C-alpha positions as CSV (number, residue, x, y, z in Angstrom):
1,M,-5.6,6.8,-19.3
2,N,-6.3,7.9,-22.9
3,K,-4.3,10.7,-24.6
4,H,-6.9,13.4,-24.0
5,S,-7.2,12.7,-20.3
6,A,-3.4,12.5,-20.0
7,F,-3.0,15.9,-21.7
8,E,-5.5,17.6,-19.4
9,R,-4.0,16.0,-16.3
10,M,-0.5,17.0,-17.3
11,Q,-1.6,20.7,-17.8
12,K,-3.2,20.8,-14.4
13,L,-0.2,19.1,-12.7
14,R,2.2,21.6,-14.3
15,K,0.2,24.6,-13.0
16,M,-0.1,23.2,-9.5
17,I,3.6,22.1,-9.3
18,N,4.8,25.5,-10.6
19,Y,2.6,27.2,-7.9
20,H,3.9,25.1,-5.1
21,R,7.5,25.3,-6.4
22,M,7.3,29.1,-6.3
23,L,6.1,29.0,-2.6
24,Y,8.9,26.5,-1.8
25,H,11.9,27.9,-3.6
26,T,11.1,31.6,-3.7
27,F,9.3,32.3,-0.5
28,D,10.2,29.3,1.7
29,A,6.6,29.0,2.6
30,P,5.2,25.7,1.2
31,E,1.4,24.9,1.6
32,I,1.8,21.2,1.1
33,S,4.5,18.8,2.4
34,D,7.7,18.0,0.5
35,A,6.4,14.4,0.2
36,A,3.1,15.4,-1.3
37,F,4.9,17.7,-3.7
38,D,7.3,14.9,-4.7
39,T,4.4,12.6,-5.6
40,L,2.8,15.2,-7.8
41,K,6.1,15.8,-9.6
42,N,6.7,12.1,-10.0
43,E,3.2,11.6,-11.5
44,L,4.0,14.3,-14.1
45,E,7.3,12.7,-14.9
46,E,5.7,9.4,-15.5
47,L,3.0,10.9,-17.7
48,E,5.6,12.7,-19.7
49,Y,7.5,9.5,-20.1
50,K,4.4,7.7,-21.4
51,F,3.3,10.7,-23.6
52,P,6.5,12.4,-24.7
53,E,4.6,14.3,-27.4
54,F,3.0,16.4,-24.7
55,V,6.3,17.5,-23.0
56,T,6.8,21.3,-23.0
57,S,10.0,23.3,-22.6
58,D,8.4,25.2,-19.6
59,S,7.4,22.0,-17.8
60,P,8.6,21.9,-14.2
61,T,10.4,18.7,-15.1
62,Q,12.6,20.7,-17.5
63,I,13.4,23.6,-15.2
64,V,15.1,24.1,-11.8
65,G,14.1,25.8,-8.6
66,G,12.4,29.2,-8.4
67,K,13.0,32.8,-9.2
68,P,15.5,34.7,-7.1
69,L,14.1,37.3,-4.8
70,E,14.4,41.0,-5.9
71,E,16.0,42.0,-2.6
72,F,19.2,40.0,-3.4
73,V,22.0,40.7,-5.8
74,K,21.8,38.2,-8.7
75,V,24.6,35.7,-9.4
76,K,25.0,33.8,-12.7
77,H,26.3,30.3,-12.2
78,R,29.4,29.5,-14.3
79,V,27.9,26.0,-14.8
80,P,24.1,25.4,-14.5
81,M,23.1,24.3,-11.1
82,L,20.8,21.4,-11.8
83,S,18.7,19.2,-9.6
84,F,18.1,15.4,-9.7
85,N,15.1,13.5,-10.9
86,D,13.4,11.4,-8.2
87,A,12.9,7.6,-7.8
88,F,10.8,6.1,-5.1
89,S,11.0,2.3,-5.7
90,E,13.5,-0.4,-6.6
91,Q,11.7,-0.8,-10.0
92,E,12.2,2.9,-10.8
93,M,15.9,2.5,-10.0
94,R,16.2,-0.5,-12.3
95,E,14.5,1.5,-15.1
96,W,16.9,4.4,-14.5
97,V,20.0,2.2,-14.8
98,E,18.6,0.6,-18.0
99,R,17.8,3.9,-19.5
100,V,21.3,5.4,-18.8
101,E,23.2,2.3,-19.9
102,K,21.2,2.1,-23.1
103,Y,21.9,5.8,-23.8
104,L,25.6,5.4,-23.1
105,G,26.0,1.9,-24.5
106,A,28.1,1.1,-21.4
107,D,28.0,-0.2,-17.8
108,I,27.7,2.7,-15.4
109,K,28.7,0.8,-12.3
110,P,30.1,1.4,-9.7
111,F,27.9,4.0,-8.0
112,Y,28.5,6.7,-5.5
113,C,25.8,7.0,-2.8
114,E,25.4,10.1,-0.7
115,L,22.9,10.9,2.0
116,K,20.4,13.5,0.6
117,I,20.5,16.3,3.2
118,D,17.1,18.1,3.5
119,G,18.4,21.6,3.3
120,L,19.2,24.5,0.9
121,A,21.6,24.0,-2.1
122,I,24.4,26.5,-2.3
123,E,27.4,27.3,-4.5
124,L,30.8,28.5,-3.1
125,V,33.5,30.3,-5.2
126,Y,37.1,30.5,-4.1
127,E,39.9,32.5,-5.6
128,R,43.5,31.5,-4.7
129,G,42.0,29.7,-1.7
130,M,39.9,32.6,-0.4
131,F,36.1,32.4,-0.1
132,V,34.8,35.3,-2.4
133,Q,31.2,34.5,-3.2
134,G,28.3,32.3,-2.2
135,S,24.9,31.9,-3.8
136,T,21.6,30.0,-3.8
137,R,20.5,27.7,-6.6
138,G,17.8,30.1,-7.8
139,D,16.4,28.9,-11.1
140,G,19.5,26.9,-11.9
141,T,21.1,29.7,-14.0
142,I,20.7,32.8,-11.8
143,G,20.9,32.6,-8.0
144,E,21.0,35.0,-5.1
145,D,24.2,36.4,-3.6
146,I,24.2,35.3,0.1
147,T,27.9,35.6,0.7
148,Q,27.7,37.5,4.0
149,N,25.2,35.1,5.4
150,L,27.4,32.1,4.4
151,K,30.4,33.6,6.1
152,T,28.6,33.1,9.5
153,I,28.6,29.3,9.0
154,F,31.6,27.7,10.8
155,D,31.5,24.6,8.4
156,I,32.3,26.8,5.4
157,P,36.0,27.6,5.3
158,Q,36.9,31.2,4.7
159,K,40.5,30.2,3.6
160,L,41.5,26.8,2.2
161,E,44.5,24.8,3.4
162,Q,46.1,21.9,1.7
163,L,45.9,19.0,4.0
164,G,46.5,16.2,1.5
165,P,47.9,15.4,-1.9
166,Y,45.6,17.7,-3.9
167,A,46.9,21.2,-4.7
168,I,44.4,24.0,-4.1
169,P,43.1,25.3,-7.5
170,E,43.5,28.9,-8.3
171,H,39.8,29.1,-9.3
172,L,37.5,26.7,-7.4
173,T,33.8,26.4,-7.4
174,V,32.1,23.8,-5.1
175,R,28.6,23.0,-4.2
176,G,26.9,21.8,-1.1
177,E,24.0,22.1,1.3
178,V,23.1,24.3,4.2
179,Y,21.1,22.7,6.9
180,I,20.1,23.0,10.5
181,T,20.1,20.3,13.1
182,K,17.0,18.8,14.7
183,K,18.3,20.0,18.1
184,E,18.6,23.6,16.9
185,L,15.1,23.5,15.3
186,S,13.7,22.5,18.7
187,R,15.6,25.3,20.5
188,I,14.4,27.9,18.1
189,N,10.8,26.7,18.2
190,R,10.9,26.9,22.0
191,D,12.0,30.5,21.7
192,Q,9.3,31.1,19.2
193,R,6.7,29.6,21.6
194,S,7.9,31.7,24.5
195,R,7.4,34.9,22.4
196,G,4.0,33.7,21.2
197,Q,5.3,33.6,17.6
198,K,4.7,31.1,14.8
199,Q,6.8,27.9,14.9
200,Y,8.8,26.4,12.0
201,A,7.3,23.3,10.4
202,N,10.6,21.7,9.6
203,A,14.4,22.2,9.6
204,R,14.6,22.7,5.8
205,N,12.3,25.7,5.9
206,L,14.1,27.2,8.8
207,A,17.5,26.7,7.1
208,A,16.3,28.2,3.9
209,G,14.6,31.1,5.6
210,S,17.7,31.8,7.8
211,I,20.3,31.8,5.0
212,R,18.1,34.2,2.9
213,Q,17.8,36.9,5.6
214,L,19.0,40.4,4.6
215,D,20.5,40.7,8.0
216,P,23.5,38.3,8.4
217,A,23.2,38.6,12.2
218,I,19.9,36.5,12.0
219,A,21.7,33.8,10.0
220,A,24.5,33.9,12.6
221,S,22.1,33.3,15.4
222,R,20.7,30.1,13.9
223,N,23.8,27.9,14.2
224,L,23.6,26.8,10.5
225,K,25.7,23.9,9.3
226,S,26.9,22.8,5.9
227,F,28.2,19.8,3.9
228,Q,30.0,20.1,0.5
229,Y,29.7,17.3,-2.1
230,E,30.7,18.6,-5.6
231,I,33.5,20.3,-7.5
232,V,32.3,22.0,-10.7
233,Q,35.4,24.2,-11.5
234,G,39.0,23.5,-10.5
235,I,38.9,19.7,-10.5
236,P,42.4,18.3,-10.1
237,A,43.7,16.3,-13.1
238,S,44.2,13.2,-10.9
239,V,40.6,13.2,-9.6
240,R,38.8,10.7,-11.8
241,T,35.9,9.6,-9.6
242,H,33.2,11.2,-7.5
243,E,34.7,9.5,-4.4
244,Q,38.0,11.3,-5.2
245,K,36.2,14.6,-5.5
246,H,35.0,14.1,-1.9
247,K,38.6,13.3,-0.8
248,A,39.9,16.4,-2.4
249,L,37.2,18.5,-0.8
250,A,38.1,17.1,2.6
251,S,41.8,17.7,2.0
252,W,41.0,21.4,1.5
253,G,39.1,21.8,4.8
254,F,35.5,21.3,3.6
255,H,33.0,19.3,5.6
256,I,32.2,16.0,3.9
257,N,29.4,13.6,5.0
258,E,31.1,10.6,6.6
259,H,28.4,8.2,5.6
260,N,28.7,8.5,1.8
261,R,29.9,5.3,0.2
262,V,30.8,3.6,-3.2
263,K,28.4,0.8,-4.0
264,Q,29.0,-1.9,-6.7
265,T,25.4,-3.1,-7.5
266,L,21.8,-2.1,-7.3
267,A,21.3,-4.6,-4.5
268,D,24.0,-2.7,-2.6
269,I,22.2,0.5,-3.2
270,F,18.9,-0.9,-2.0
271,A,20.5,-2.1,1.2
272,F,22.2,1.3,1.7
273,R,19.0,3.2,1.2
274,G,17.0,0.7,3.4
275,Y,19.5,1.0,6.2
276,W,19.3,4.8,6.3
277,E,15.6,4.9,6.0
278,K,15.4,2.7,9.1
279,H,18.2,4.6,11.0
280,R,17.8,8.2,9.9
281,D,16.3,9.2,13.3
282,K,19.8,8.6,14.8
283,L,21.3,11.4,12.6
284,A,21.5,14.9,14.0
285,Y,20.0,16.3,10.8
286,D,17.1,15.4,8.4
287,I,17.6,13.4,5.3
288,D,14.9,12.5,2.7
289,G,16.7,9.8,0.7
290,I,20.0,9.2,-1.0
291,V,21.7,10.5,-4.1
292,V,23.0,7.9,-6.5
293,L,25.3,8.7,-9.4
294,A,27.9,7.1,-11.6
295,N,31.2,7.2,-9.7
296,D,33.3,7.5,-12.8
297,N,33.5,11.2,-13.7
298,A,33.9,10.6,-17.4
299,I,30.8,8.4,-17.5
300,F,28.9,10.9,-15.5
301,E,29.8,13.7,-17.9
302,R,29.1,11.6,-21.0
303,G,25.5,11.1,-19.6
304,G,24.8,14.7,-20.1
305,V,21.6,16.4,-19.1
306,A,18.0,15.3,-19.7
307,G,15.6,18.2,-19.0
308,K,16.6,19.7,-15.7
309,A,18.6,16.8,-14.4
310,P,21.9,15.0,-15.1
311,R,21.2,11.7,-16.8
312,A,23.7,9.6,-14.8
313,G,22.5,10.7,-11.3
314,I,19.2,10.3,-9.4
315,A,17.6,11.1,-6.1
316,Y,16.4,7.8,-4.5
317,K,13.9,9.1,-2.0
318,F,12.6,7.4,1.1
319,S,9.0,6.3,1.2
320,P,6.9,9.4,1.8
321,K,4.7,9.8,4.9
322,E,2.3,11.7,2.7
323,A,1.4,11.2,-1.0
324,T,-1.1,12.2,-3.5
325,T,-3.5,9.7,-5.1
326,I,-7.1,9.5,-6.5
327,V,-10.2,8.4,-4.6
328,R,-11.8,5.7,-6.7
329,D,-14.8,5.3,-4.5
330,I,-16.2,5.9,-1.0
331,V,-17.7,2.8,0.7
332,V,-19.4,2.5,4.1
333,Q,-18.4,-0.1,6.7
334,V,-20.7,-1.0,9.6
335,G,-19.1,-1.2,13.1
336,R,-19.9,-3.8,15.8
337,T,-22.5,-1.5,17.3
338,G,-24.0,-0.5,14.0
339,N,-22.2,2.8,13.5
340,L,-21.5,3.6,9.9
341,T,-18.0,4.9,8.9
342,P,-17.0,6.1,5.4
343,V,-13.8,4.7,3.9
344,A,-12.0,6.0,0.8
345,V,-11.0,3.4,-1.7
346,L,-7.8,4.7,-3.3
347,H,-5.7,4.2,-6.4
348,P,-2.8,2.2,-4.9
349,V,-0.1,4.5,-3.6
350,E,3.1,3.9,-1.5
351,V,3.0,5.8,1.8
352,G,5.4,5.1,4.6
353,G,6.9,2.0,2.9
354,I,3.7,0.2,2.1
355,T,1.1,0.3,-0.7
356,I,-2.2,1.5,0.6
357,T,-5.6,1.1,-1.0
358,H,-7.9,2.4,1.7
359,A,-8.0,5.4,4.0
360,T,-10.4,6.3,6.9
361,L,-12.6,9.3,6.6
362,H,-13.7,9.0,10.3
363,N,-17.3,10.2,9.7
364,F,-19.6,11.8,7.1
365,D,-19.0,15.3,8.4
366,Q,-15.3,14.8,7.6
367,I,-16.3,14.3,3.9
368,E,-18.1,17.7,4.0
369,R,-15.2,19.5,5.8
370,L,-12.7,18.2,3.2
371,G,-15.1,19.0,0.3
372,L,-14.3,15.5,-0.9
373,K,-15.8,14.0,-4.1
374,I,-15.3,10.6,-5.7
375,G,-12.6,10.9,-8.3
376,D,-10.7,13.7,-6.4
377,T,-7.0,13.9,-6.1
378,V,-6.1,13.9,-2.4
379,I,-3.2,14.0,0.0
380,V,-3.0,10.8,2.1
381,S,-1.0,10.8,5.3
382,R,0.5,8.0,7.3
383,A,2.5,10.0,9.8
384,G,3.7,8.0,12.7
385,D,2.9,4.7,10.8
386,V,-0.8,4.9,11.7
387,I,-3.8,4.0,9.6
388,P,-3.8,6.2,6.5
389,Q,-6.2,9.1,6.4
390,V,-7.2,11.7,3.8
391,I,-6.0,15.1,5.0
392,Q,-6.5,17.4,2.0
393,V,-8.3,17.6,-1.3
394,L,-6.6,19.2,-4.3
395,P,-9.6,20.6,-6.2
396,E,-7.3,22.3,-8.8
397,L,-6.8,18.8,-10.4
398,R,-10.6,18.2,-10.9
399,T,-11.8,17.3,-14.4
400,G,-15.5,17.9,-13.9
401,K,-16.2,14.1,-13.8
402,E,-16.0,13.9,-10.0
403,K,-19.1,12.7,-8.2
404,S,-20.5,14.0,-4.9
405,F,-21.0,11.3,-2.2
406,R,-24.4,10.8,-0.8
407,I,-25.0,9.5,2.7
408,P,-26.9,6.2,2.3
409,T,-30.5,6.0,3.7
410,L,-30.4,2.2,3.9
411,C,-27.8,0.1,5.6
412,P,-25.4,-1.5,3.1
413,I,-25.3,-4.8,5.1
414,D,-29.0,-5.6,5.8
415,G,-31.0,-2.8,4.1
416,A,-32.4,-1.5,7.3
417,A,-33.1,2.3,7.7
418,I,-30.3,4.6,8.7
419,V,-30.8,6.8,11.8
420,H,-28.9,10.0,12.5
421,N,-27.5,10.7,15.9
422,G,-25.2,13.8,16.2
423,V,-22.2,13.3,13.9
424,M,-22.8,9.5,13.7
425,Y,-25.1,7.6,11.4
426,K,-26.3,4.1,12.5
427,C,-28.1,1.1,11.2
428,S,-31.5,0.9,12.9
429,N,-31.2,-2.9,13.3
430,P,-29.3,-3.3,16.6
431,L,-28.0,-6.7,15.5
432,C,-26.6,-5.6,12.1
433,G,-22.9,-5.1,12.9
434,A,-22.6,-8.1,15.2
435,R,-24.4,-10.3,12.6
436,Q,-22.0,-9.2,9.9
437,R,-19.1,-10.3,12.0
438,R,-20.7,-13.6,12.9
439,A,-21.3,-14.3,9.1
440,L,-17.6,-13.5,8.4
441,E,-16.4,-15.7,11.3
442,H,-18.6,-18.5,9.9
443,F,-17.2,-18.0,6.4
444,V,-13.6,-18.6,7.5
445,S,-14.3,-21.3,10.1
446,R,-12.8,-24.8,10.1
447,N,-15.7,-26.5,8.3
448,A,-16.0,-23.7,5.7
449,F,-13.0,-22.0,4.0
450,A,-10.8,-22.9,7.0
451,I,-8.5,-19.9,6.8
452,D,-6.0,-20.2,9.6
453,G,-4.9,-17.0,11.3
454,L,-8.0,-15.1,10.5
455,G,-9.8,-15.2,13.8
456,P,-12.5,-13.0,15.3
457,K,-10.1,-10.3,16.6
458,I,-8.2,-9.9,13.3
459,L,-11.5,-9.9,11.4
460,E,-12.7,-7.1,13.7
461,R,-9.6,-5.0,13.0
462,F,-10.0,-5.5,9.2
463,I,-13.7,-4.5,9.4
464,E,-13.1,-1.5,11.6
465,N,-10.5,-0.2,9.2
466,G,-12.7,-0.6,6.1
467,M,-10.5,-3.3,4.6
468,I,-13.3,-5.9,4.6
469,L,-16.9,-5.0,3.9
470,N,-18.0,-8.5,2.9
471,A,-16.5,-12.0,2.6
472,A,-15.2,-11.5,-0.9
473,D,-12.9,-8.7,0.3
474,I,-10.9,-11.2,2.2
475,F,-9.5,-12.6,-1.0
476,S,-8.4,-9.1,-2.2
477,L,-6.3,-8.3,0.9
478,S,-2.6,-7.6,0.2
479,C,0.5,-7.8,2.4
480,D,0.6,-4.1,2.5
481,D,-3.0,-3.8,3.5
482,I,-2.4,-6.0,6.5
483,A,1.1,-4.7,7.3
484,E,-0.2,-1.2,7.8
485,L,-2.1,-2.4,11.0
486,E,-0.4,-2.0,14.3
487,R,1.3,-5.2,15.7
488,F,1.3,-6.7,12.2
489,G,4.7,-7.3,10.8
490,K,5.6,-7.9,7.2
491,K,6.2,-11.7,7.7
492,S,2.9,-12.3,9.5
493,A,1.1,-10.3,6.8
494,E,2.8,-12.4,4.1
495,N,1.9,-15.7,5.9
496,L,-1.8,-14.7,6.2
497,V,-2.0,-13.6,2.5
498,S,-0.4,-16.9,1.5
499,E,-2.9,-18.8,3.6
500,I,-5.8,-16.9,2.0
501,E,-4.4,-17.6,-1.5
502,R,-4.2,-21.3,-0.7
503,K,-7.8,-21.5,0.4
504,K,-9.2,-19.9,-2.8
505,I,-9.9,-23.5,-4.0
506,I,-12.7,-25.1,-2.0
507,A,-14.9,-28.1,-2.2
508,L,-18.4,-27.4,-3.4
509,D,-20.2,-28.5,-0.2
510,K,-17.9,-26.5,2.0
511,F,-18.4,-23.4,-0.2
512,L,-22.2,-23.7,0.1
513,Y,-21.9,-24.1,3.9
514,A,-19.6,-21.1,4.1
515,L,-22.3,-18.8,2.5
516,G,-24.1,-19.0,5.8
517,I,-27.6,-19.6,4.3
518,L,-30.2,-19.8,7.1
519,H,-30.9,-23.4,8.1
520,V,-28.2,-24.9,5.8
521,G,-25.7,-26.9,7.9
522,E,-23.0,-29.3,6.7
523,E,-25.5,-32.1,5.8
524,T,-27.8,-29.8,3.9
525,A,-24.8,-28.2,2.1
526,Q,-23.8,-31.8,1.1
527,L,-27.3,-32.5,-0.3
528,L,-27.3,-29.2,-2.2
529,A,-23.9,-29.9,-3.7
530,Q,-25.0,-33.3,-5.0
531,Q,-28.1,-31.6,-6.5
532,L,-26.0,-29.0,-8.2
533,V,-23.8,-31.6,-9.8
534,H,-26.8,-33.6,-10.9
535,D,-28.4,-30.5,-12.4
536,T,-25.2,-29.6,-14.2
537,N,-25.1,-33.1,-15.7
538,M,-28.7,-32.6,-16.9
539,R,-27.9,-29.2,-18.4
540,I,-25.2,-30.6,-20.7
541,G,-26.7,-34.0,-21.2
542,T,-24.0,-36.2,-19.7
543,N,-23.2,-38.1,-16.6
544,D,-19.5,-37.3,-16.8
545,T,-19.0,-34.3,-14.6
546,N,-15.4,-34.1,-15.6
547,K,-16.6,-32.5,-18.8
548,Y,-18.1,-29.6,-17.0
549,K,-16.3,-27.5,-14.5
550,L,-18.4,-25.9,-11.8
551,T,-17.8,-22.2,-11.3
552,I,-19.4,-19.8,-8.9
553,K,-21.1,-18.2,-11.9
554,N,-22.6,-21.5,-12.9
555,I,-23.7,-22.3,-9.4
556,A,-25.5,-19.0,-9.1
557,A,-27.2,-19.5,-12.5
558,I,-28.4,-23.0,-11.6
559,A,-29.5,-22.1,-8.0
560,C,-31.4,-19.1,-9.2
561,A,-33.3,-21.3,-11.6
562,W,-34.5,-23.6,-8.8
563,R,-38.2,-23.4,-7.9
564,L,-39.5,-24.0,-4.4
565,E,-41.0,-27.3,-5.5
566,D,-37.6,-28.4,-7.0
567,L,-35.9,-27.8,-3.7
568,Q,-38.6,-29.6,-1.7
569,Q,-38.0,-32.7,-3.8
570,I,-34.4,-33.0,-2.5
571,P,-34.4,-35.7,0.2
572,D,-34.4,-34.3,3.8
573,I,-35.0,-30.7,2.7
574,G,-38.4,-29.5,4.0
575,P,-40.5,-26.4,3.2
576,K,-38.7,-24.1,5.8
577,V,-35.2,-24.9,4.5
578,S,-36.4,-24.7,0.9
579,Q,-37.8,-21.2,1.4
580,S,-34.5,-20.1,3.1
581,I,-32.4,-21.4,0.2
582,Y,-34.8,-19.9,-2.4
583,N,-34.7,-16.5,-0.7
584,W,-30.9,-16.5,-0.4
585,F,-30.3,-17.1,-4.1
586,H,-32.9,-14.5,-5.1
587,D,-31.4,-11.7,-3.1
588,K,-29.5,-9.2,-5.3
589,R,-26.9,-8.6,-2.6
590,N,-26.1,-12.3,-2.4
591,I,-25.8,-12.6,-6.1
592,A,-23.5,-9.6,-6.1
593,L,-21.4,-11.4,-3.4
594,L,-21.1,-14.5,-5.6
595,E,-20.0,-12.4,-8.6
596,K,-17.4,-10.7,-6.4
597,L,-16.1,-14.0,-5.1
598,Q,-15.8,-15.2,-8.7
599,R,-13.8,-12.0,-9.7
600,A,-11.6,-12.5,-6.6
601,G,-10.4,-15.9,-8.0
602,V,-12.3,-18.3,-5.7
603,K,-12.6,-21.7,-7.5
604,I,-14.9,-24.6,-6.8
605,T,-13.8,-28.2,-6.9
606,N,-16.3,-31.1,-7.0
607,D,-13.8,-33.9,-7.1
608,K,-15.1,-35.4,-3.9
609,L,-18.6,-35.6,-5.4
610,Q,-17.3,-37.5,-8.5
611,M,-15.8,-40.5,-6.7
612,A,-16.2,-43.6,-8.8
613,N,-16.6,-45.9,-5.8
614,Q,-20.0,-45.1,-4.3
615,K,-20.3,-48.3,-2.2
616,L,-22.0,-46.5,0.7
617,S,-24.7,-45.0,-1.5
618,G,-28.0,-44.9,0.3
619,K,-26.5,-45.8,3.7
620,V,-27.0,-43.6,6.7
621,F,-24.3,-43.3,9.4
622,V,-24.3,-41.8,12.9
623,L,-21.0,-41.1,14.7
624,T,-20.5,-41.1,18.5
625,G,-17.5,-41.1,20.8
626,T,-13.9,-40.2,20.1
627,L,-12.0,-41.7,17.1
628,T,-8.2,-42.2,17.5
629,S,-7.0,-42.7,13.9
630,M,-8.9,-39.8,12.4
631,T,-11.1,-36.9,13.4
632,R,-14.8,-37.2,13.3
633,E,-14.9,-34.6,10.5
634,Q,-12.5,-36.8,8.5
635,A,-14.7,-39.8,9.0
636,K,-17.8,-37.9,7.9
637,Q,-16.0,-36.7,4.8
638,K,-14.9,-40.3,3.9
639,I,-18.5,-41.5,4.3
640,R,-19.7,-38.7,2.0
641,E,-17.0,-39.5,-0.6
642,L,-18.2,-43.1,-0.8
643,G,-21.8,-41.9,-1.3
644,G,-23.1,-42.3,2.3
645,D,-25.2,-39.9,4.3
646,I,-24.6,-38.5,7.8
647,S,-27.3,-38.1,10.5
648,E,-26.9,-36.5,13.9
649,S,-29.5,-38.7,15.6
650,V,-30.2,-42.5,15.6
651,S,-33.5,-43.7,14.2
652,R,-34.9,-46.8,12.5
653,N,-33.6,-45.3,9.2
654,T,-30.0,-45.4,10.5
655,D,-27.9,-48.2,8.9
656,F,-24.7,-47.9,11.0
657,V,-23.5,-46.3,14.2
658,V,-19.8,-45.8,14.3
659,A,-18.7,-45.9,18.0
660,G,-15.4,-44.5,19.1
661,E,-14.1,-44.3,22.7
662,H,-16.5,-43.1,25.4
663,P,-19.7,-43.2,23.2
664,G,-22.8,-41.4,24.4
665,S,-26.5,-41.9,24.3
666,K,-26.5,-42.6,20.6
667,Y,-24.7,-45.9,21.3
668,D,-27.5,-46.9,23.7
669,N,-30.2,-45.9,21.3
670,A,-28.6,-48.0,18.5
671,K,-28.7,-51.0,20.8
672,K,-32.4,-50.5,21.6
673,L,-33.3,-50.1,17.9
674,G,-31.1,-53.0,16.7
675,V,-28.9,-50.7,14.5
676,A,-25.6,-52.2,13.5
677,I,-22.7,-50.8,15.5
678,L,-19.1,-50.5,14.1
679,D,-16.2,-49.9,16.4
680,E,-13.3,-47.9,14.9
681,K,-11.3,-50.9,13.7
682,R,-14.3,-52.5,11.9
683,F,-15.3,-49.0,10.5
684,I,-11.9,-48.6,8.9
685,A,-12.0,-52.0,7.4
686,F,-15.6,-51.4,6.2
687,I,-14.7,-48.2,4.3
688,G,-11.4,-49.7,3.1
689,K,-9.1,-46.8,4.3
């Protein structure tokens, strides 16, 4: 992204974030999910980090919360009530530690890790142990006085008691979170349904709305709860760490989260966060990540503030179930029955713990309902760990360069006309979808690319989910692409991707066979491979093929230059096969496929066509029966490596029949025609294995 594009994007992001922040903090009525909001904010933070010259003082990365409502008495915080910057990945956490340690010139370990409660931040003021005032965060400087509502919460002590070694300060200010349990949210929503009233989307909105009621009786009816986690005024002299702050709070009667822990290393933090992301459903309340900060109070204070956030603390969020990203393209996949389904190709984004690059659009009417254009910023959802889908377009972030999508009139697979039936569009060729699948199954089969673990059923799922549109897409699959599918674990996804990566290097004859050219079987593919090597030698004027490495690009160039008469001069290739080969290499879609395979990193090896020992050159072999020391395919390959040819039928042109156990009619034909017969032992001696 150049500076001009970044500047425009940052301006649009600021306007949008400020709008949604106002809805969230001031009115408790968000229009997008917290997760989607977080990714917008994270994108702005990253752009401001890359282009610091465009950072403005009124950027939402530099300010806190929203404006207090006019209905409440205003409260000025003695110490600004900041919020934390967010991190979503291990890499972002490493970068945070590096930045802070570079700034301080010191190690910031150990860390204190807290569960990040999904509620409403509050401040509590005590004078001589008595609760005198409570307020919201507001804009970080001015909050709302909600003292009477907070007095209805049992977890907030009205009078402090000294239960441990720490004396109660005369003036004490603490901070915490008001939340509501999942069980209470369900109870209130049942009541709302019974009255025919609107239900609450989540516990955070309900907690925030409850604590900001003008009538304390409403807050009292909601069974609100609270944790405290910080002392900002009245810190005992002996309290030198954040962990000790929590112990002091507990000793005065405040509710402290029992799961908070000191952690020594980043690896410990990753494990802590990973555990709670997996087990958060067991908690009575919602959390959306963990808070990590330097445990040493002196180091934390030395870190100071950067923008709206303390430098030595960060919110390490869980992987969002929704996120914003950009639609790079819209492609069309063809189902087994020929139905066409549009699929959004996305700028990679992490949703639900995996990086996704595709999202289903269901049908073409869905594109119209969403108002989706190529280049749009969208919200992608993976709620319930299902296949990602685009659920909302954010037109406010358009630049004017977005492109409308046009429903194709011709099938992207075979070029046949598209027919419209209700909401569905379909290829008019009834065999199209099935033929595409057969071509892909052939491509990965044992005698072609031989990709283990990529059978027909798995290919079917990849195709249906828009992850594979043609054979080249197989080599672009990532672990996250595969892991997002039901019944696919991370390990099995990693194994399949490793297998695909291993099979990117392939023998030239097997590559030609894999292309699925009509009438081109293994033997013809071998002949074509030999011709390609020969033509390569002629092109550079040498017989040493080691001086010229065959690539897919070179193969395409040479094959496209073949004339029909050139092909017909290759031994055993007749007019029908020649025409099929010629047509394949002169089809624009096939050339595009070859180019895509080259970009995907597929490499051709012609080592087996360069064997110095060609002692079987000109000899024709036929194999029959079962071999015990090798498979029939291995025997054929050995014959080819030594320059021999394979035939499937015995004739007077056959030089040898290799007969294993239980030979068939080919053995009898060889006897009748007087063709030399080699048993397995003699064959092995003959080829010098």
